[in-house]
C-alpha angles and dihedrals in degrees: 000000000000118000122194131178094208107087093194091057091048091052093049092051094044091051094046092133091058098044125077095187125201088199113110089205093055091047090051091049090054091049091053092046090054088057090053092053108199115038141150130202130202137179112252113180113231090232089063094050105064095177094055091042091052092048092049091050092049091053092046092050092047090053090050091050095244 
């Protein structure tokens, strides 16, 4: 199970059959997912995942020098 807070990314990955992406990152993600075999992705809002939200804030603060 893959959880992502970015709804746009989740939609792109879920609709992989419909999208012929020019994005190297998206193509690489699909290559890695093929190695995994069976996978599922779901949108998980950052606000509902306090651990991920806290980690993201820590990284952001570190970059800003706080």
